[in-house]
N, C-alpha and C positions, 0 to 999 in steps of 0.2 A: 384252859381258861374258860372257853365257851361252855364246855361240858359241865363244869362246876356251877356256873351261873344258871344254866338251863335247868339243872337238877333242883336248885334252890327255888327257882321260880315255879317249877312244876309242883313241888311240895307245898308252896304257899297257896296254890290253887286259884280258885275263881276270883279272889280279891285282887289279883294282879292282872292288869290289862295286857292283852296279847301284843306281841310285836306286829307291826303293820306298816305298810307304806304310808307316808304322809307327805304330800307335795308341798304343804305349808311350812315344813321344816327344812332349813338350809344349813348344811354342815360346812365348816371351814376345812381346808385341806390338812391342818395340823391342830393338835390339842389347844395350842395358845390362840388359835383363830376362833375357837369355840363353835357355837351353834346359834342360829336365829330361830326362835319359836313364836308362834302366833298367840295372841290374847283373844278373848271373846269379843272385844270391841274393834278388832281389825288391826291393832298395833302389833309391834314385834318387840320381843326382848332378845338381848344377846346374852348368852350364858358362856362365860369363859371356863374352860376345863383346866384342871390342875395339870401342870407339866412344865418341863424345863424350857427355857427360851429357845434352846437349840434343838427342840424335839424334831423327830423325823415325820414323814408323811404317814397319814392314817392308812389302815388297811380296810378297804370296803369289802366286806364279805358278801353282802347283798345290799340292795338299796335301803333296807331298813335296819342294817346292822353294821357297826364300825368298831374296829379294835384300835386302841391307843396303848400300845405296850410301853412300859417304863415311864409312866407319868410321874413316878416318884420311886424312891428306893423300895424294892420288893413289891411294887404296886403297878397294876394294869387297870385300864378302864375299858369297859364294854359299853358302847352307846347304842341304844335302840330307839327307833321311832315307834310311836303308838298312834292310834287314831286321834288321840286328843293331845299329844305332846311328845315328851321324851323320857326315857329312863337312862340313868347313868350308873351303871353297875361298877362299883369300885371293888377291885379284887386285891386284898392284902395277902401276900404269899407267906409272910413270916413276921416274927416280932420286930424285925428291923423296919417294917413299913411304918410310915408316919401315923399318928393318931388323929391328925387334923388334915382336912382337905378343903381348899378354898375354891369356890365357884363364884367368880366375879359376875355380877348381874348388871347389865346395862338396861335400864328401864326406859320406856318411851316417855314422851312428854306427858306430864300430868299423872304419872303412875308412881306408886310407892309400895313398899313391902310392909305388911302388918302381921305381927305374930299371931298365930291361932292357938287356942287352948290345947290342941292336940300335939303341938310341937312343930307344926309346919309354918309356912308363911303364905299369906294371901297377897296376890298382886291386886292392888286396889286403885280404882280410878278416883283421884283426889276430889274432883268436882262433884261427882255423883255418889261416891261412897260404895260403888258397886265392885264386887270381886270379879275380875276379868281373867284370872289365872291363879294357880295354886302350886306351891311347892309342898307336897304332902310330907308329913312327918317322916324322917328317915328311919329305916330299920336296918339291922345287921344280924348276921348269924354266922356261926362257924361251920366247919365241915361236917359236924354231927347235927347240924340244924338247930343248935342251941342258940337262943337269943343273946346278942351282945349289945350292951348299951350304945345308943347312937342318939345324937342331938344336934340341932342347929343353933348357931349364934349368928347375929348380924354384925359385921365389922365394916363400917362405912357402906360401900356398895358390894360387899362380898358376903355370900352365904357360906359360913364355915361349918362343915360337918365334922363333928368329933365322934370317933369310934373307939370305944374302950376295949379294944382287943387285947392289949397287953395285961390289963388288970383282970381280965375275965378268964385267964387260963385257957385260952382258945386253942382249938385244933385247926390248923390252917389248911386251905385258904379261908379267910373271912370275907364274906360278901356284904357290902353295904350299898344302900340303894337310894340315892336322890331320885325323885320322880316329879316331873312338872306336867301339869295338864291345864289346858285352857278351860 
C-alpha cells in the first residue's frame, strides 16, 4: 500500500509537497476521530476520515505517516503530514471500492468553504474574505499512472470526493489524493 502511493507521488514530482513532521497537526487514534489541522489565522479545522464506526486503531508508521486500513470495501487510507497541512491518499484496490469518499469538515467560528475554479475548496474567513486554508483539487491515477477523473462536491459540512475508477477501465490500485494546506 505505501509502496504504490510513494511511487505515484515520486512520479508526480515537484508539484507534490513532501511528507514532513508538523506539530500543528493532531491525529485522532481512529479514522472516525479524524485530524485537526491549522488555518493561516490560527484556527483549527477538524477533518473526519472515511471509515466504519467500529474501525480499529491507526498504525503510526512514523510521526508524519499513518495507515488506516479498511476504511471502506477494498479501500485503505494513507495519511501524511506536510509542512503546510495534510495529504490523505485514498487507495482503491479493486472495482469493489466505492466511488465516493466523505470527509466531514468541522470549520472554526466564522469560517466557510468556497468552491475554487480549479475544483478545490478554499477555507474563507467570512468577515474579512481572506483565504486561510485550501483543499486543493483532487487528482487520481491508476497503477499505470493514467489519470482517473476525480472531483469534489460539498454536501452540508462534508467534502465528498468522487473518483471515476470504475468507468475509467482502471488498473488497480487507484490512488486519489485529497490535500489540505493552510
